KEKE-3310 file (N, C-alpha, C; in steps of 0.2 Angstrom, whole numbers, plus 5000, padded with zeros to 4 digits):
npx = (4977:4995:5004:5001:5006:5007:4997:4983:4988:4995:4980:4975:4983:4983:4972:4972:4981:4971:4962:4967:4969:4953:4952:4961:4957:4941:4945:4953:4942:4935:4937:4951:4953:4942:4945:4952:4961:4970:4956:4958:4948:4937:4944:4946:4932:4928:4939:4932:4921:4922:4927:4916:4906:4913:4916:4930:4940:4938:4943:4956:4959:4957:4966:4978:4977:4977:4989:5002:4997:5003:5015:5018:5017:5025:5039:5037:5039:5053:5059:5054:5063:5076:5078:5074:5086:5093:5088:5091:5090:5088:5073:5057:5046:5028:5028:5035:5051:5054:5043:5039:5049:5042:5032:5037:5041:5030:5026:5036:5029:5018:5018:5021:5011:5001:5005:5007:4993:4990:4997:4990:4980:4970:4964:4970:4977:4973:4983:4992:4984:4984:4995:4993:4986:4995:5002:4997:4990:5000:5007:4996:4998:5013:5008:5001:5013:5021:5009:5010:5021:5018:5014:5001:4996:4985:4973:4975:4967:4962:4947:4933:4941:4942:4930:4923:4929:4926:4912:4912:4919:4910:4895:4899:4901:4912:4916:4926:4940:4937:4947:4950:4955:4948:4934:4938:4946:4936:4924:4936:4941:4926:4924:4937:4934:4924:4929:4939:4927:4920:4927:4933:4920:4919:4934:4940:4955:4964:4960:4965:4977:4973:4974:4991:4987:4989:4995:5006:5006:5007:5019:5028:5023:5028:5041:5047:5044:5053:5064:5064:5066:5080:5094:5107:5117:5138:5144:5140:5140)
npy = (4984:4984:4979:4985:5003:5017:5017:5026:5041:5041:5039:5049:5059:5058:5058:5072:5074:5075:5081:5095:5093:5094:5105:5116:5110:5115:5128:5131:5124:5132:5148:5147:5144:5132:5122:5105:5101:5088:5078:5069:5062:5067:5078:5076:5072:5084:5089:5080:5085:5098:5097:5093:5100:5112:5121:5128:5134:5127:5116:5118:5122:5112:5104:5108:5109:5093:5089:5097:5090:5078:5079:5084:5069:5063:5068:5069:5058:5055:5060:5051:5041:5045:5050:5039:5029:5032:5027:5011:4996:5000:4994:4996:5005:5012:5024:5031:5044:5045:5049:5062:5069:5069:5077:5087:5096:5100:5107:5117:5121:5123:5135:5144:5146:5152:5162:5169:5168:5178:5189:5194:5195:5190:5190:5186:5190:5179:5177:5171:5168:5154:5149:5149:5138:5125:5125:5121:5108:5105:5102:5093:5081:5077:5076:5066:5055:5056:5045:5037:5032:5026:5015:5005:5013:5029:5033:5051:5061:5059:5048:5038:5027:5024:5026:5017:5002:5005:5002:4993:4986:4984:4981:4967:4962:4964:4975:4977:4976:4984:4999:5011:5026:5028:5028:5040:5051:5051:5062:5075:5076:5082:5092:5104:5103:5112:5121:5130:5133:5141:5153:5157:5164:5171:5177:5180:5179:5171:5156:5147:5146:5137:5125:5124:5126:5111:5105:5108:5104:5090:5086:5096:5085:5077:5074:5077:5066:5058:5061:5057:5041:5043:5036:5038:5049:5042:5049:5059:5054)
npz = (5152:5156:5144:5137:5143:5137:5134:5135:5134:5120:5115:5118:5108:5099:5094:5097:5086:5076:5078:5077:5063:5058:5061:5053:5041:5041:5039:5028:5018:5019:5019:5011:4998:4996:4998:5003:5013:5018:5014:5004:4993:4992:4986:4974:4968:4968:4957:4947:4947:4946:4931:4924:4925:4919:4928:4934:4944:4956:4954:4950:4964:4971:4964:4969:4985:4981:4976:4987:4997:4994:4993:5005:5011:5004:5008:5022:5026:5019:5029:5043:5035:5037:5052:5056:5055:5067:5075:5073:5079:5092:5104:5100:5097:5101:5099:5092:5088:5078:5073:5081:5076:5063:5067:5071:5061:5053:5062:5060:5047:5048:5056:5048:5038:5049:5053:5039:5034:5046:5041:5033:5037:5037:5026:5012:4995:4980:4974:4987:4994:4987:4988:5003:5004:5000:5006:5018:5015:5016:5026:5031:5025:5030:5042:5041:5034:5046:5057:5051:5056:5072:5081:5073:5067:5065:5059:5058:5048:5038:5041:5035:5035:5047:5054:5046:5048:5063:5062:5059:5070:5080:5074:5072:5084:5090:5096:5110:5106:5095:5086:5099:5097:5085:5084:5097:5088:5077:5083:5090:5076:5073:5080:5076:5068:5070:5078:5071:5061:5070:5073:5062:5058:5070:5076:5066:5059:5070:5064:5063:5074:5085:5080:5077:5089:5095:5088:5092:5105:5107:5100:5113:5126:5118:5115:5130:5134:5124:5128:5142:5141:5136:5137:5149:5153:5152:5157:5164:5176)
capx = (4985:5002:5004:5000:5005:5005:4990:4979:4994:4995:4977:4974:4987:4980:4965:4972:4982:4965:4959:4971:4966:4951:4952:4960:4952:4938:4947:4955:4935:4928:4941:4954:4950:4936:4949:4952:4966:4968:4953:4960:4944:4935:4948:4946:4924:4927:4940:4928:4912:4924:4926:4911:4900:4917:4918:4937:4942:4936:4944:4961:4959:4958:4973:4984:4977:4981:4998:5001:4996:5007:5022:5020:5020:5033:5048:5039:5042:5057:5063:5054:5065:5083:5077:5075:5091:5097:5083:5090:5098:5085:5071:5054:5044:5026:5027:5044:5054:5056:5037:5035:5053:5040:5028:5041:5043:5024:5021:5033:5026:5008:5016:5025:5007:4998:5011:5006:4984:4986:4998:4984:4969:4964:4958:4972:4978:4971:4990:4993:4978:4983:5000:4994:4983:4998:5004:4991:4990:5010:5007:4994:5002:5019:5006:4997:5017:5022:5008:5014:5027:5017:5012:4994:4994:4983:4970:4973:4967:4957:4941:4931:4943:4942:4925:4918:4932:4923:4907:4911:4917:4904:4890:4900:4901:4917:4917:4927:4942:4937:4954:4947:4957:4945:4930:4939:4948:4927:4924:4938:4938:4920:4925:4941:4931:4916:4931:4937:4922:4919:4932:4930:4914:4922:4940:4945:4963:4964:4958:4970:4977:4968:4979:4994:4992:4987:5002:5015:5005:5007:5026:5029:5022:5031:5048:5048:5044:5056:5072:5063:5071:5087:5098:5109:5127:5141:5152:5139:5142)
capy = (4990:4981:4975:4995:5006:5023:5022:5031:5046:5039:5039:5055:5065:5055:5064:5081:5077:5076:5088:5100:5090:5093:5115:5116:5107:5119:5136:5127:5124:5138:5155:5148:5138:5130:5112:5097:5102:5080:5073:5066:5061:5075:5083:5071:5073:5093:5089:5078:5093:5105:5093:5091:5108:5116:5127:5125:5136:5123:5112:5119:5123:5106:5100:5113:5101:5087:5091:5099:5087:5073:5082:5083:5066:5062:5076:5068:5054:5053:5065:5048:5036:5049:5049:5033:5027:5035:5022:5007:4993:5001:4997:4995:5013:5015:5033:5033:5046:5050:5051:5065:5073:5072:5081:5096:5099:5100:5110:5125:5126:5126:5142:5149:5149:5155:5169:5174:5171:5183:5196:5198:5201:5185:5189:5186:5188:5175:5170:5171:5162:5146:5147:5144:5131:5122:5122:5119:5104:5098:5102:5086:5078:5079:5072:5057:5053:5055:5045:5029:5026:5026:5008:5005:5016:5028:5039:5060:5066:5054:5044:5032:5019:5021:5023:5007:4998:5004:5002:4981:4978:4986:4977:4958:4960:4964:4983:4977:4974:4990:5004:5020:5030:5026:5033:5049:5056:5053:5065:5075:5079:5086:5098:5106:5109:5116:5129:5133:5140:5145:5158:5162:5170:5177:5179:5175:5180:5165:5149:5140:5143:5128:5117:5125:5123:5105:5100:5111:5101:5087:5088:5096:5080:5069:5077:5075:5057:5057:5063:5056:5037:5042:5033:5041:5052:5037:5057:5059:5046)
capz = (5152:5155:5138:5135:5149:5136:5129:5137:5132:5114:5112:5117:5108:5090:5097:5096:5077:5073:5082:5070:5060:5056:5060:5044:5032:5040:5038:5019:5012:5016:5016:5007:4991:4996:4995:5008:5014:5021:5012:4994:4989:4994:4982:4968:4968:4966:4954:4942:4947:4940:4924:4923:4925:4916:4931:4933:4948:4965:4956:4953:4971:4972:4965:4976:4991:4982:4977:4994:5003:4993:4994:5013:5013:5002:5014:5031:5024:5020:5032:5043:5035:5037:5055:5061:5053:5073:5079:5069:5088:5098:5104:5095:5102:5103:5096:5090:5091:5069:5071:5082:5070:5057:5067:5074:5055:5052:5065:5055:5042:5051:5060:5040:5037:5053:5048:5031:5037:5052:5040:5028:5042:5035:5020:5008:4990:4975:4974:4994:4997:4985:4992:5007:5004:4996:5012:5021:5011:5013:5032:5032:5021:5034:5048:5040:5038:5057:5059:5046:5062:5073:5083:5074:5060:5067:5055:5060:5045:5032:5045:5032:5036:5055:5055:5046:5055:5073:5064:5058:5077:5083:5070:5070:5090:5092:5104:5114:5102:5092:5091:5104:5092:5077:5088:5098:5080:5073:5087:5088:5069:5069:5090:5075:5062:5072:5080:5065:5061:5074:5074:5056:5060:5076:5075:5058:5060:5077:5066:5063:5081:5088:5079:5078:5094:5095:5085:5096:5110:5107:5097:5118:5128:5116:5116:5137:5134:5121:5132:5149:5137:5133:5144:5155:5150:5158:5156:5169:5180)
cpx = (4994:5006:5007:5003:5006:4998:4984:4982:4993:4987:4974:4978:4986:4974:4966:4975:4974:4962:4961:4969:4957:4948:4957:4960:4944:4939:4951:4949:4933:4929:4946:4956:4948:4938:4951:4958:4969:4960:4952:4953:4939:4936:4947:4940:4927:4930:4936:4922:4917:4923:4918:4906:4907:4917:4927:4940:4944:4940:4952:4962:4959:4966:4975:4987:4982:4990:5003:5001:5002:5014:5023:5022:5024:5039:5041:5043:5049:5060:5060:5059:5075:5080:5078:5079:5093:5094:5086:5095:5090:5081:5065:5046:5036:5022:5034:5047:5052:5046:5036:5042:5048:5033:5030:5040:5038:5024:5026:5032:5020:5012:5017:5017:5000:5000:5006:4996:4984:4991:4993:4980:4965:4962:4966:4973:4975:4978:4991:4988:4980:4988:5002:4990:4987:5000:5006:4991:4998:5008:5003:4997:5009:5013:5002:5006:5019:5016:5005:5018:5024:5012:5003:4990:4988:4979:4971:4969:4961:4953:4938:4933:4943:4937:4920:4923:4931:4917:4906:4913:4913:4895:4890:4900:4908:4922:4922:4937:4944:4945:4948:4949:4951:4939:4932:4941:4940:4926:4928:4940:4935:4922:4930:4940:4926:4925:4934:4933:4919:4924:4931:4923:4917:4929:4944:4951:4965:4963:4960:4974:4978:4972:4981:4996:4992:4993:5007:5012:5007:5013:5028:5028:5028:5038:5049:5049:5051:5067:5071:5064:5076:5092:5105:5117:5132:5144:5150:5139:5150)
cpy = (4987:4983:4984:5003:5017:5023:5024:5039:5047:5039:5045:5063:5062:5061:5074:5082:5077:5077:5096:5100:5092:5104:5119:5115:5113:5128:5135:5129:5129:5146:5151:5141:5135:5123:5109:5101:5092:5076:5073:5067:5064:5079:5084:5076:5080:5088:5090:5083:5097:5102:5095:5093:5113:5123:5123:5126:5132:5116:5110:5118:5115:5100:5101:5109:5096:5089:5092:5091:5078:5072:5082:5075:5065:5065:5072:5059:5049:5055:5057:5041:5041:5046:5042:5028:5027:5028:5012:5003:4994:4998:4996:4999:5010:5019:5032:5039:5052:5052:5060:5071:5078:5080:5090:5099:5104:5109:5121:5126:5128:5136:5147:5151:5152:5162:5175:5174:5178:5190:5197:5199:5195:5186:5190:5186:5181:5171:5166:5165:5156:5143:5145:5139:5124:5118:5120:5110:5096:5096:5095:5081:5074:5074:5067:5053:5052:5046:5039:5026:5027:5019:5010:5009:5021:5031:5045:5064:5061:5049:5037:5027:5017:5020:5016:5002:4995:5001:4992:4980:4980:4983:4967:4957:4959:4969:4979:4978:4979:4996:5012:5024:5034:5033:5042:5053:5056:5060:5072:5077:5083:5092:5099:5107:5114:5119:5131:5136:5143:5153:5161:5167:5175:5180:5179:5176:5172:5159:5147:5141:5138:5122:5118:5122:5117:5102:5101:5107:5095:5080:5088:5090:5074:5071:5076:5071:5055:5053:5060:5048:5035:5039:5036:5042:5045:5046:5059:5055:5048)
cpz = (5152:5149:5136:5139:5145:5133:5129:5134:5124:5113:5112:5114:5100:5091:5092:5091:5073:5071:5073:5065:5052:5056:5054:5038:5034:5036:5030:5016:5014:5017:5011:5003:4991:4994:5004:5008:5014:5016:5005:4991:4987:4989:4977:4966:4966:4958:4946:4943:4942:4930:4918:4920:4919:4922:4930:4942:4953:4959:4952:4956:4971:4970:4967:4980:4987:4981:4979:4998:5003:4993:4998:5015:5010:5005:5021:5029:5023:5024:5039:5042:5037:5045:5059:5060:5060:5075:5080:5078:5093:5099:5101:5100:5097:5099:5095:5090:5084:5071:5076:5081:5065:5060:5069:5064:5051:5056:5062:5052:5046:5054:5054:5040:5043:5050:5043:5034:5042:5047:5036:5031:5039:5030:5013:4998:4988:4978:4981:4995:4993:4987:4998:5007:5001:5001:5018:5019:5012:5021:5034:5030:5026:5040:5046:5039:5044:5056:5056:5050:5065:5076:5082:5067:5059:5061:5061:5053:5038:5037:5040:5031:5043:5058:5051:5047:5060:5072:5065:5067:5080:5081:5070:5080:5093:5094:5103:5113:5095:5094:5096:5099:5087:5081:5091:5089:5076:5074:5085:5082:5069:5076:5084:5072:5064:5074:5079:5062:5063:5075:5066:5057:5066:5078:5071:5057:5065:5072:5063:5067:5082:5083:5078:5086:5099:5094:5090:5104:5112:5106:5110:5123:5126:5118:5121:5137:5130:5127:5139:5144:5137:5139:5145:5153:5152:5159:5163:5177:5185)
residu = (MET:ALA:ASP:HIS:PRO:GLU:ARG:PRO:ARG:HIS:LEU:TYR:LEU:VAL:GLY:LEU:LEU:THR:PHE:ALA:SER:GLY:CYS:VAL:ASP:ALA:VAL:THR:LEU:THR:VAL:ILE:GLY:GLY:ALA:PHE:THR:SER:VAL:ILE:THR:GLY:ASN:LEU:ILE:LEU:VAL:GLY:ARG:GLY:ILE:GLY:THR:THR:THR:LEU:GLU:PRO:ALA:VAL:HIS:ALA:VAL:MET:ALA:VAL:ALA:GLY:TYR:VAL:LEU:GLY:VAL:ALA:ILE:GLY:SER:ARG:LEU:ALA:GLN:VAL:ALA:GLY:ARG:ALA:GLU:ALA:GLY:GLU:PRO:PRO:GLU:GLU:TRP:PRO:ARG:ARG:ALA:THR:ILE:VAL:LEU:ALA:ALA:GLU:CYS:VAL:LEU:LEU:ILE:ALA:VAL:ASN:ALA:GLY:TRP:ILE:GLY:TYR:ARG:ALA:ARG:PRO:PRO:ALA:ALA:ALA:ALA:ASP:VAL:LEU:LEU:ILE:VAL:ALA:GLY:VAL:CYS:LEU:GLY:MET:GLN:GLY:ALA:ALA:ALA:ARG:ALA:ILE:ALA:GLY:THR:PRO:SER:THR:THR:TYR:MET:THR:GLY:ALA:LEU:THR:ASN:LEU:VAL:GLU:ALA:LEU:ALA:THR:GLY:LYS:GLY:ARG:HIS:ALA:ASP:PRO:THR:ALA:ALA:LEU:GLY:LEU:ALA:THR:LEU:VAL:VAL:GLY:ALA:ALA:CYS:GLY:THR:ILE:LEU:ILE:ARG:HIS:ALA:ARG:PRO:ALA:ALA:LEU:LEU:PRO:ALA:LEU:ALA:ALA:ILE:ALA:LEU:VAL:ILE:LEU:ILE:LYS:GLY:ARG:HIS:HIS:ARG:ALA:GLU:LEU:PRO:PRO:ASP:PRO:ALA:SER:ASN)
# end
């Protein structure tokens, strides 16, 4: 533990991000376009199924979601690169400020998605639903880009690889060396999806708010941590 003083906090923050992914994916898959916003493999299968059955609407929505995710990764990666220039020469961190900056940008877009969803009373017309689906994809693409800057590059949107690594470690007797973020991420993904689905049934306009709250909490915690790490201002002495 001495080598990783932040590990418990880092672990649960990754869990919050994965919870947000599960919540958003459940909502978009169920009531906004019928496509995933982060599970790109699933979307590509939907595209292939649409081509094979000539049922194009699900395929079109899947393409929209993939396009949004790709755009989000591109924007998030570029933003992280620009923000990282200010960190040049600083000691490496497990969770650098650039990752939090990208998450903050994601949070702004997720606020807009929630505003649109609630503004339409959770029943947007087709064109508005398409926009919400794409922007939600951008949000999770940015989240994926932010995770790439975190030590260990934990997965917060795509869990097949995390599950594979975890099972491999357990099956080969290396369970003690397994990444704990994988186990927590798998659990919180399910919890997030369940939360979004329950809210769709009982409080539809609030279905995306838990994801927003989870992202905002991560930003708040890490923002305070980054400020605490800033060197003292010589002018204040």
